[in-house]
N, C-alpha and C positions, 0 to 999 in steps of 0.2 A: 310173544309172537314168534313165529318160525322165521328162518332165514329166507324161506320161499314166499313170504307174504307179498312182497312186491311183485313177484312173478305171477302169483295167483290173481292179484288185482289187475295186472296187465292182461292176463288171459280173459278175465271177465270183461274188461273194457275194450278189447280189440277183437271181439268175435262178431261175425256177421254171418247169419244163417249157419251157425254152429261151426264155422271154419275160421281159423286164425287169419287175420288180415295181413297180407304181405304188401306193404307199400312199395311201389316200384321206384319212387324218387323221394328225395329230401331236399328241402330248400337250404341252400348254403348262402349266407350273407357274407360275401367275400371280405368286405371291410371289417366286419366284426371278427371273422376268423383270423385275418391277418393281424389285427390288434391283439387277439388272444395268444398268438404264436410269436409275436415280435421278440420276446425275450428268450425264446427257445432255440437250441441248436437245430440244425437240419434234421438230425436223427430224432431228437425229441419232438420236433414238429411233425415228422412223419409218424411217430408213434401216437401222438395226440390225434392225428387225422384218422389213422387206422382204428384206434379205439372208438372214436366218434362214429365211424361207419359201422363198426360191429355193434355198438350200442343201438344205433338206429335199426339195424337189421334184426336185432333181438328184442325189439319192443321198447327201446329207450334206456336200457340198462344191461350190464353184463355181470356175471358172477365175480365176486371179489376173491379170485383164486389165481395165484401166480402161474400155475400150469396153463390155465386157460388164457391168461394174458400173454404168456410166452408164445402160445400157439397162434393167437391173433396177430402177434407182432412178427411172425415169420420164424417161429421156433427158436427164439433167442434164449440165451442161458439165464438161469435164475439170478445170477449176479447182475446181468444187464436189466432184468425186470426190476430188481430192487432199486437200481440207480434211476431208472425211468420213473418208477413210482414215487421216489423221493422228489424228483424234479417236477413231476406233474401233480403232486398231491394237493397243492393249493388251487388247482384248476378243476379238480374232480370232487364229487360229492359221494361219500361212502354212507350207505344206508342199509342196515339189516342184511349184510352179506352180499350186497351188490354195489356196483359203481355206476355212476351216471355223471353227466355234465350238467351244471345248473341251467335250468331252462329247457333242456333237451326233452325231458319228460312231458312238459306242457306242449312243446312244439309237436311231439309225436302224437299225443292225445288229440290235439287240434287237427292234425293231418288225418288221423283215423276217423274222427267225427265228420270231417269234410268228405272223406272217401265213402263213408257209410251214407251220408246225405246224397251224394251223387249216384251211388249204386241204387238207392231207393228211388230217386227221381228217374233213373234210367229204366228201372223195372216198371214203374208206373207209366212212363212214356211208351215203353214197349208194348204194354197191355193196351193202351189207348190206340197206338198205331195198328196193332193187330185187329182191334175192334173196328177201326175205320176201314181196313182192308176187307174185312168180312162184310161190312155194310156196303162197300162199293161193288160187291158181287151181285147186288140186286140192281136191275135196270129201272128206268122210270116207271114201268108198269108193275113193279115189285115182283117180277118173275126172277126166280133164282137162276143165276148163271154159274155153272160149274167152273171152278178154277182150272186154268190151263195146266196140263201136264207137260213135263219137259219134252220138248220136241214138237209139240203142237204149235200151230201157227194160225194167225188170223186168216191167211189165205185158205186154209182148210175150211174154216167157217164160211167164207165167202163162196167157195165152190159148192159146199153142201147146201147153202141157201139157194144158190142158182139152180142146182139140180132139183130141189123141191119145187121151184117156180116152174120149171120146165114140165114137170109131171102134172 
């Protein structure tokens, strides 16, 4: 298996209408996060949080690459990356050239599935709403009523009907 296997799987599982899903938010369970970070220094806790956020933004995992990690952590030195990796190693999961946090991949995949479900429901609801609006354009006698154009008013319709009655 290649090192990109996990990323290929993510690309397959996170597509919606041939576009990669960009989730705008992630659930953070504060109590769990505080428990995960209680034995870390403030610097290590910040690094853990930044890595978590970058993992989320990248589909649940990041490349296992010191240069990338250094960039994600604010362009820190390779020596600092090594120290942080050693301290956080027991909290991270290393898999085929990528790094994730246990449980994050499942949480991300669940969020993608929920997003896709809501998108599909919105699409179906939008079609139904559009059909209802088209049906409402027919009055009780099934005569088609043209949709109003921007700037047209009901007053114009009333005046036109009044003018026809006068003639």
